[in-house]
C-alpha positions as CSV (number, residue, x, y, z in Angstrom):
1,M,0.0,0.0,0.0
2,A,1.1,3.7,0.2
3,N,4.4,4.2,1.7
4,V,4.0,5.8,5.2
5,Y,4.2,3.3,8.0
6,T,5.7,5.6,10.6
7,A,3.4,6.6,13.4
8,T,2.5,10.3,12.9
9,P,0.4,12.7,15.0
10,F,-3.1,13.2,13.8
11,S,-5.2,16.3,14.3
12,P,-8.2,15.9,16.6
13,E,-10.5,16.0,13.6
14,E,-8.5,13.2,11.9
15,V,-8.5,11.1,15.1
16,Q,-12.3,11.4,15.3
17,A,-12.6,10.5,11.6
18,L,-10.3,7.5,11.9
19,T,-12.3,5.9,14.7
20,R,-15.6,6.0,12.9
21,P,-16.8,3.1,10.8
22,D,-17.7,5.7,8.1
23,P,-15.0,8.4,8.1
24,Q,-15.6,9.5,4.5
25,P,-18.1,12.4,5.1
26,A,-15.7,13.8,7.7
27,Y,-12.7,13.7,5.3
28,A,-14.8,15.2,2.5
29,E,-16.0,18.1,4.7
30,M,-12.5,18.8,6.0
31,A,-11.2,19.0,2.4
32,K,-14.1,21.3,1.4
33,Q,-13.6,23.6,4.3
34,C,-9.9,23.8,4.2
35,P,-7.9,22.5,1.2
36,V,-4.7,22.9,3.2
37,H,-5.6,21.8,6.7
38,R,-3.6,23.4,9.6
39,G,-3.6,21.4,12.8
40,P,-3.4,22.9,16.3
41,D,0.3,22.5,16.3
42,G,0.7,24.2,13.0
43,T,1.2,21.0,11.0
44,L,0.0,21.3,7.4
45,T,-1.9,18.6,5.5
46,L,-2.8,18.9,1.8
47,M,-6.3,17.6,1.2
48,R,-7.1,18.1,-2.5
49,M,-6.2,15.6,-5.3
50,Q,-4.6,18.1,-7.6
51,D,-2.4,19.7,-4.9
52,I,-1.2,16.3,-3.7
53,V,-0.4,14.9,-7.1
54,A,1.5,18.0,-8.1
55,V,3.6,18.0,-5.0
56,A,4.3,14.3,-5.0
57,R,5.7,14.6,-8.5
58,R,8.1,17.4,-7.7
59,P,11.8,16.3,-7.4
60,D,12.5,19.1,-5.0
61,V,10.0,17.6,-2.5
62,K,11.7,14.9,-0.4
63,G,10.2,11.6,0.7
64,P,9.8,10.1,4.2
65,G,13.6,9.7,4.7
66,A,14.4,13.4,4.5
67,H,15.2,13.6,8.2
68,G,16.8,10.1,8.6
69,P,15.8,6.5,8.6
70,T,12.1,5.8,9.3
71,M,10.4,3.0,11.2
72,G,13.4,2.3,13.5
73,G,15.7,1.6,10.6
74,A,19.4,1.2,11.4
75,R,20.1,3.0,8.1
76,P,17.9,4.6,5.4
77,L,15.4,1.9,4.2
78,I,15.7,1.0,0.5
79,P,14.0,2.5,-1.5
80,L,11.6,4.3,0.8
81,D,14.0,6.6,2.5
82,L,16.0,7.5,-0.6
83,D,15.4,10.4,-3.1
84,G,16.7,11.5,-6.4
85,P,19.0,9.4,-8.6
86,E,19.8,6.9,-5.8
87,H,16.1,6.2,-5.3
88,T,15.7,5.7,-9.1
89,R,18.5,3.2,-9.2
90,Y,16.9,0.9,-6.6
91,R,13.4,1.3,-8.0
92,R,14.8,0.2,-11.4
93,L,16.2,-2.9,-9.7
94,L,13.1,-3.7,-7.6
95,D,10.1,-2.7,-9.7
96,P,10.4,-5.7,-12.1
97,L,10.5,-8.0,-9.1
98,F,6.9,-7.0,-8.3
99,S,5.5,-6.8,-11.9
100,A,2.0,-7.8,-12.7
101,K,3.3,-10.8,-14.7
102,R,5.4,-12.1,-11.8
103,M,2.6,-11.6,-9.3
104,A,0.1,-13.5,-11.5
105,Q,2.4,-16.5,-11.2
106,L,1.8,-16.5,-7.4
107,E,-2.0,-16.6,-7.7
108,P,-2.4,-20.4,-7.3
109,M,-0.3,-20.3,-4.2
110,V,-2.3,-17.5,-2.6
111,R,-5.6,-19.2,-3.6
112,A,-4.5,-22.4,-1.9
113,L,-3.4,-20.6,1.3
114,A,-6.8,-18.8,1.4
115,D,-8.6,-22.1,1.0
116,Q,-6.6,-23.7,3.8
117,L,-7.4,-20.9,6.2
118,I,-11.1,-21.0,5.3
119,D,-11.1,-24.8,5.8
120,G,-10.1,-24.1,9.4
121,F,-13.2,-22.1,10.4
122,I,-15.9,-22.5,7.8
123,A,-17.7,-25.4,9.7
124,D,-17.8,-23.3,12.9
125,K,-20.2,-20.9,11.2
126,Q,-18.5,-18.1,13.0
127,A,-15.0,-16.6,13.2
128,D,-13.1,-13.4,14.0
129,L,-11.8,-12.9,10.5
130,A,-9.3,-10.3,11.6
131,T,-7.2,-13.0,13.3
132,A,-8.4,-16.1,11.4
133,F,-8.0,-14.8,7.9
134,C,-6.9,-11.1,7.4
135,Q,-3.7,-11.3,9.4
136,P,-2.4,-14.8,8.6
137,L,-3.0,-14.8,4.8
138,P,-0.9,-11.9,3.6
139,S,1.7,-12.9,6.3
140,Q,2.0,-16.4,5.1
141,V,2.3,-15.2,1.5
142,F,5.1,-12.8,2.6
143,M,7.0,-15.6,4.4
144,K,6.9,-17.8,1.3
145,L,8.1,-15.0,-0.9
146,M,11.0,-14.3,1.4
147,G,11.8,-18.0,1.8
148,L,11.5,-17.9,5.6
149,P,10.0,-20.7,7.7
150,E,6.4,-20.3,8.5
151,R,7.1,-21.4,12.1
152,D,8.7,-18.0,12.6
153,L,5.7,-16.0,11.5
154,A,4.7,-15.0,15.0
155,Q,8.1,-13.4,15.6
156,F,7.7,-11.3,12.5
157,I,4.2,-10.2,13.5
158,E,5.6,-9.2,16.9
159,F,8.4,-7.2,15.2
160,K,5.9,-5.5,12.9
161,N,3.4,-4.6,15.7
162,I,6.0,-3.1,18.0
163,I,8.0,-1.2,15.3
164,L,4.8,0.3,13.8
165,G,3.6,1.5,17.2
166,H,0.9,-1.1,18.0
167,L,1.7,-0.8,21.7
168,P,-0.5,-0.4,24.8
169,P,-2.3,2.9,25.0
170,G,-0.7,5.3,27.4
171,M,2.7,3.6,27.3
172,P,5.3,6.3,28.2
173,L,7.3,7.6,25.2
174,P,10.7,6.5,26.5
175,E,9.4,3.0,26.9
176,R,7.8,3.0,23.5
177,M,11.0,4.1,21.8
178,A,13.0,1.5,23.7
179,A,10.6,-1.2,22.7
180,I,10.8,-0.1,19.0
181,R,14.6,0.0,19.1
182,A,14.8,-3.5,20.6
183,A,12.3,-5.0,18.1
184,S,14.1,-3.4,15.2
185,A,17.4,-4.8,16.4
186,R,15.9,-8.3,16.7
187,C,14.4,-8.1,13.2
188,Y,17.8,-7.0,11.7
189,A,19.5,-9.8,13.6
190,Y,17.1,-12.4,12.3
191,L,17.4,-11.2,8.7
192,G,21.1,-11.0,9.0
193,E,21.3,-14.7,10.0
194,A,19.1,-15.6,7.1
195,V,21.2,-13.7,4.6
196,D,24.4,-15.3,6.0
197,A,22.9,-18.8,5.8
198,R,22.0,-18.2,2.2
199,R,25.5,-17.0,1.3
200,A,27.0,-20.1,2.9
201,A,24.6,-22.5,1.1
202,A,25.9,-24.5,-1.9
203,Q,22.9,-23.7,-4.1
204,P,21.1,-20.3,-4.5
205,S,17.6,-20.1,-3.1
206,D,14.6,-19.4,-5.3
207,D,13.0,-16.6,-3.3
208,L,13.4,-12.9,-2.7
209,L,16.4,-13.2,-0.4
210,G,18.1,-15.4,-3.0
211,W,17.2,-12.9,-5.7
212,L,18.7,-10.0,-3.7
213,L,21.9,-11.9,-3.1
214,A,22.3,-12.3,-6.9
215,A,21.1,-8.8,-7.8
216,E,23.4,-6.0,-9.0
217,V,23.1,-2.2,-9.1
218,D,25.4,-0.4,-11.5
219,G,27.3,-3.6,-12.0
220,E,28.0,-4.3,-8.3
221,K,26.4,-6.9,-6.0
222,L,24.3,-5.5,-3.2
223,S,26.1,-5.4,0.1
224,R,24.9,-7.3,3.2
225,E,23.6,-4.0,4.7
226,Q,21.8,-3.0,1.5
227,I,20.0,-6.4,1.4
228,L,19.0,-6.0,5.1
229,D,17.7,-2.5,4.5
230,I,15.5,-3.8,1.6
231,G,14.4,-6.8,3.6
232,Y,13.5,-4.9,6.7
233,L,11.2,-2.6,4.7
234,M,9.6,-5.6,3.1
235,V,8.9,-7.1,6.5
236,L,7.0,-4.0,7.7
237,A,5.2,-3.4,4.4
238,G,4.4,-7.0,3.7
239,L,2.9,-7.8,7.1
240,D,0.7,-4.8,7.6
241,T,-0.9,-2.8,4.8
242,V,-2.6,-5.7,2.9
243,V,-3.8,-7.1,6.3
244,A,-5.4,-3.7,7.1
245,S,-6.8,-3.4,3.5
246,L,-8.4,-6.9,3.6
247,A,-10.0,-6.3,7.0
248,C,-11.4,-2.9,5.9
249,A,-12.8,-4.4,2.7
250,I,-14.5,-7.3,4.5
251,A,-15.9,-5.0,7.2
252,R,-17.4,-2.8,4.5
253,L,-19.0,-5.7,2.6
254,A,-20.4,-7.1,5.9
255,R,-22.3,-3.9,6.2
256,E,-23.2,-3.7,2.4
257,P,-25.2,-6.9,1.7
258,A,-26.5,-5.7,-1.6
259,L,-23.0,-4.9,-2.9
260,R,-21.7,-8.3,-1.6
261,A,-24.6,-10.2,-3.3
262,R,-23.8,-8.5,-6.6
263,L,-20.1,-9.4,-6.4
264,C,-21.0,-13.0,-5.6
265,K,-23.3,-13.1,-8.6
266,E,-20.9,-11.2,-10.9
267,P,-17.4,-12.2,-9.8
268,A,-15.9,-10.6,-12.9
269,L,-16.4,-7.3,-11.0
270,W,-13.8,-8.1,-8.4
271,G,-11.0,-6.4,-10.3
272,S,-12.6,-3.0,-10.4
273,A,-14.3,-3.6,-6.9
274,I,-10.8,-4.0,-5.3
275,D,-9.8,-0.5,-6.4
276,E,-13.1,1.0,-5.4
277,L,-12.8,-0.5,-1.9
278,L,-9.3,0.8,-1.6
279,R,-10.4,4.2,-2.7
280,F,-13.4,4.4,-0.4
281,E,-11.7,2.9,2.7
282,S,-8.2,4.3,2.2
283,P,-6.5,2.1,4.8
284,V,-3.3,4.2,4.7
285,Q,-4.8,7.6,5.2
286,R,-1.8,9.8,4.6
287,G,1.9,10.2,3.8
288,F,4.4,12.9,4.5
289,R,7.0,14.9,2.6
290,T,9.5,17.6,3.2
291,A,9.9,20.8,1.1
292,S,13.5,21.5,0.1
293,E,12.4,25.0,-1.1
294,D,9.4,27.2,-0.5
295,L,6.2,25.8,-1.9
296,A,3.2,28.0,-2.7
297,I,0.1,25.7,-2.8
298,G,-3.6,26.0,-2.0
299,G,-3.2,29.5,-0.8
300,E,-0.5,28.6,1.7
301,T,3.3,28.9,1.6
302,I,5.1,25.9,2.9
303,P,8.6,27.1,3.9
304,A,11.7,25.2,2.9
305,G,12.6,22.5,5.4
306,T,9.0,22.0,6.5
307,T,7.6,18.5,6.8
308,F,3.9,18.3,5.8
309,F,1.3,15.7,5.1
310,L,-0.6,14.4,2.1
311,S,-4.1,13.1,2.8
312,W,-4.6,10.1,0.5
313,A,-8.0,9.6,2.2
314,S,-9.4,13.0,1.4
315,A,-7.9,13.0,-2.1
316,N,-9.7,9.7,-2.8
317,L,-13.0,11.6,-2.1
318,D,-12.3,14.7,-4.2
319,P,-15.4,15.6,-6.2
320,E,-13.3,17.2,-8.9
321,T,-11.7,13.8,-9.6
322,F,-14.5,11.3,-8.7
323,E,-18.1,11.6,-9.6
324,N,-20.3,11.0,-6.6
325,P,-17.3,10.2,-4.4
326,L,-19.3,9.3,-1.3
327,A,-20.9,6.3,-3.1
328,L,-19.3,2.9,-3.7
329,D,-19.4,2.2,-7.4
330,L,-18.1,-1.3,-8.2
331,E,-17.7,-0.4,-11.8
332,R,-15.9,2.9,-11.3
333,R,-13.5,3.5,-14.2
334,P,-11.2,5.2,-14.4
335,N,-10.3,5.1,-10.7
336,P,-7.1,7.1,-10.1
337,H,-7.2,6.7,-6.3
338,L,-4.1,7.4,-4.2
339,S,-4.3,4.5,-1.8
340,F,-0.9,3.3,-3.0
341,G,0.5,6.8,-2.8
342,S,1.6,9.0,-5.7
343,G,4.7,10.2,-7.4
344,F,8.3,8.9,-7.0
345,H,7.5,7.1,-3.7
346,R,4.4,5.2,-4.9
347,C,4.1,1.8,-3.3
348,L,6.5,-0.8,-4.7
349,G,4.1,-3.7,-4.1
350,I,1.0,-2.5,-5.9
351,Q,0.5,-5.5,-8.1
352,L,1.1,-7.9,-5.2
353,A,-1.4,-6.1,-3.0
354,R,-4.1,-6.0,-5.7
355,M,-3.6,-9.7,-6.5
356,E,-3.7,-10.8,-2.9
357,L,-6.8,-8.8,-2.1
358,R,-8.6,-10.0,-5.2
359,V,-7.8,-13.7,-4.6
360,A,-8.6,-13.5,-0.9
361,L,-11.9,-11.9,-1.4
362,E,-12.8,-14.1,-4.4
363,Q,-12.2,-17.3,-2.3
364,L,-13.9,-16.0,0.8
365,H,-17.0,-15.1,-1.0
366,R,-17.0,-18.2,-3.1
367,R,-17.0,-20.3,0.0
368,I,-19.0,-18.0,2.4
369,P,-21.2,-15.8,0.2
370,D,-23.6,-14.7,2.9
371,Y,-22.4,-13.5,6.3
372,A,-23.1,-10.8,8.8
373,L,-21.4,-9.1,11.8
374,K,-22.0,-10.9,15.0
375,E,-25.1,-9.4,16.7
376,G,-24.2,-6.7,19.1
377,H,-20.7,-6.1,17.8
378,E,-19.7,-2.6,17.0
379,L,-16.7,-2.2,14.7
380,A,-13.8,-0.2,16.2
381,F,-11.3,1.3,13.9
382,L,-7.9,2.8,14.7
383,G,-4.3,2.8,13.6
384,M,-2.0,3.6,10.8
385,P,-2.9,1.8,8.5
386,R,-6.5,2.0,9.6
387,T,-8.0,-1.4,10.5
388,V,-10.5,-3.1,12.8
389,N,-9.5,-4.5,16.1
390,A,-12.0,-7.4,15.7
391,L,-14.1,-8.7,12.9
392,P,-16.5,-11.4,14.3
393,L,-18.7,-12.8,11.5
394,V,-21.4,-15.4,11.5
395,W,-22.9,-17.4,8.6
396,E,-25.1,-20.4,7.9
């Protein structure tokens, strides 16, 4: 999904919107009232599609790594924290690895994993799909792609949850930062051991780590540190954003039985429906950038050196881009949503995410077409990416 996974302060209006099952009207109203939203602490957030796209494509606007490594990284994460020609070199190396053609080859494996998970709970006629399906499926896919043993999946989920700030509410900041540093160090150590074992093996492995060990940039093999900085980012991206997107999509369809029934009747719509669900739910709500020179935009001047935010969620509801944006249209085309970000730092794993979401939702609705939220349960949303803390469903 879009590229910001670092915990960032939200304004009170955004916090209120995030926790609602239906934040879309709040985002649309915020953008209408204030195209450049200024928070109580002076933080600026761009809300309109045209402003966000224009800024994201400017080479003088720096990405998330402008002030140093993000997400507890020991060094700048590759390619997220890089800008300019250095960023371009690594994107040129990594983009083909996640091409639509390559991802299509993984579809049978993802479909089989989805079926295995569904087999585990379908007879019970109820399950919390947040933990029984949405979390394990993308995580298992990631472990197979990296060539890491599935028995270690719980460790990686723990790394991810701590590093991305999924910690007890009210935990003092020094303790939070210490926990993040410790989890980051454990993740790097695990990946380092995996890389060293691959280098010592007699035969190269047919997985992402093996591919990175053989890859070259400008005629030179990647160093151990470079492989770790790519792998660390993949851990955090691969274990969180698709999980959140899948949970948001199922939660939406649980509350929209007419749309769900149509998708079950017309499964050819899943391709366009995935993008529409991503647009409407916007699991990753925003990104951040840093101006390297003064920016005049939306009636505001953003001084050089200022870090500001780009609201993917409000851009995805911009009436100048989308007709009737507060409605879910399963056949919406074109659908230039920004749920994968925009510009130079647009998400590397777009094709993987789309394929995983489509296959997971196809299989779930093929096997369990008619379901509902457990009676009395109220969905609670929070986090970055935005997701549900529980998704208890029942079916006959």
